C-alpha positions in Angstrom: 105.4 72.1 139.4 103.7 74.7 137.2 106.3 77.3 138.0 109.0 75.0 136.6 107.3 74.9 133.2 106.9 78.7 133.0 110.5 79.3 131.6 110.0 76.7 129.0 106.7 78.2 127.9 108.4 81.6 127.7 111.2 80.2 125.5 108.6 78.5 123.3 106.6 81.7 122.9 109.8 83.7 122.1 110.9 81.2 119.5 107.5 81.2 117.9 107.5 85.0 117.7 110.9 85.1 116.2 110.1 82.5 113.6 106.9 84.2 112.7 108.5 87.6 112.2 111.8 86.4 110.6 110.2 83.6 108.5 107.4 85.7 107.1 109.8 88.5 106.1 112.4 86.2 104.6 109.8 84.3 102.5 108.4 87.6 101.3 111.8 88.9 100.3 112.9 85.8 98.5 109.6 85.4 96.7 109.7 89.1 95.7 113.2 88.8 94.4 112.3 85.7 92.4 109.3 87.5 90.8 111.5 90.5 90.0 113.9 88.2 88.2 111.2 86.4 86.3 109.3 89.6 85.2 112.4 91.9 84.9 111.0 94.4 87.3 113.5 96.2 89.4 112.7 96.4 93.1 108.9 96.4 92.8 108.1 92.9 93.9 111.0 92.9 96.4 109.4 95.8 98.2 105.9 94.3 97.9 107.2 91.0 99.2 108.9 92.7 102.1 105.7 94.5 103.1 103.5 91.5 102.7 106.0 89.3 104.7 106.2 91.8 107.5 102.4 92.0 107.5 102.0 88.3 107.6 104.6 87.9 110.3 103.0 90.6 112.4 99.5 89.0 112.0 100.9 85.6 112.9 102.6 87.0 116.0 99.5 88.8 117.2 97.5 85.6 116.7 100.1 83.5 118.5 100.3 85.8 121.5 96.5 86.1 121.7 96.3 82.3 121.6 99.0 82.0 124.3 97.3 84.5 126.6 93.8 83.1 126.0 92.4 86.3 124.5 91.0 84.7 121.3 
């Protein structure tokens, strides 16, 4: 019975990784663009938002995989 649940756990982990990486990056980009429009700065906050979003997504992914594998 445990072997039948393994593919579903793998799909759940893959979906979680995808949402962490894509979601963090997109939120960072949109927030950076919004700040650029509000403060009339060219691509400054867009680049900072991209980097912060990638960092947050990577951190969330590492945390998720460690929690999944039990290496907390």
